[in-house]
C-alpha positions, 0 to 999 in steps of 0.5 A: 639148765633147760634153758641152756638146753634151749638155746643149744637145741636152737643154734643147732636147728639154726646153724647146723642141722639140715632141714629136709629139702630137694634142690636138685638141678641138671648140670646145664643149670648148674653150669649157668649158675656158675658162669653168672655167679663169676661174672656177677662177683667180678663186676659187684666187687668193681662197683663196691670198691668204686663206692666205698673207695672212689666217692667222698661221703659229701657226694650223698647223691654219687653214694645213693646212685652207686649203691643202688646200682651194686643192689641192683648187680647182686639181684640181677645176678641172683635172679638171672641164675635160677631159682632161689628158695626161701628155705625152712627150719626144723623137721615136719612135725606130720606126714605131707606138711611142711617145716616152718619158715624161719623168722624168729630164730634168725632175728634172735641171731642177727641181734646177738651178732649185734651186741658181739660187734657192739662189745667188740667195738667198746673193746677197741675204744678201750684199747690205745692200740686197736683204737689207734689202728683200727678205729680209722677204718670204721670212721671211714665207713661211718662217715657215709652215715653222718653226712647221709640223710637216716632214711635213704641210708636206711632204705641203702642198707635194707636193699643191699642187705637183701641183695647180697643175700640174694646173690652169695647165699642164693645164687653162689651158693648153689652154683657150688658143689663142696664146701659153699659155706667156705667158698661163699664166705671167701668170696663175699670177703674177697669182694668187700675187701676190694674196698681196701677197708679190713674192718669190712672185710672182717665183718664179712667173714664173721657175717658170710660164715653165719649166714653160710651155715643158716643157708646150709641148714634151712636150705633157703636164702630167707634166715640169711636175709633176716640175720644180715638185716637185724645186724646191719640196721643194728651196726647202722645206728649203734656204731656211730654212737660209738666211733663218732661221737668223739670224731667230731 
């Protein structure tokens, strides 16, 4: 019972209860973020669509170059828009002190998400209808993991995960006055769907919602980055074991 209560408290502090913060910005700063966000999300969607839609998995050099450019687009857009905040979790325990940085909680949340996705992957493989209709979308993306260099793919995964959170939960989130979680999740999903891959779009919805709630609760990008990286690196190594084993 105590462990259940502790889990509930952790989830509330990670995803719902808002840590006090003062991130006020002027109307001019706000408009600048809006303009930058609109331009960058359009450019990023085009680059992402080209990367996964027009580059063959065997063309590793072009794939690495395109993903590096994509990370650069998100990152430049984020830092150009204005100040970014790391965020904190919980409330200060004493006056004139700061709440701690979110580190352990987002890592555990990312690991839990990975386990849910792995369970869902086994379900897809076990149900013929789902296997026939969804597995090809997943295998299309995983072919890049099969054909590419493992270490370079890891670096690409980490850099793009960080860059996406810098932009979507950093710059774009701060450019929206209301319904930030919903709007950034939709924008993230639409940009991802530029690839034409419905399973990437589904993953974007789930991930975008979770990290969006983290951004709302903590007031910064650190928790979303940690959760995103924990989940994406886990998927990089676990999904090929499930979906490519029978594809070879």
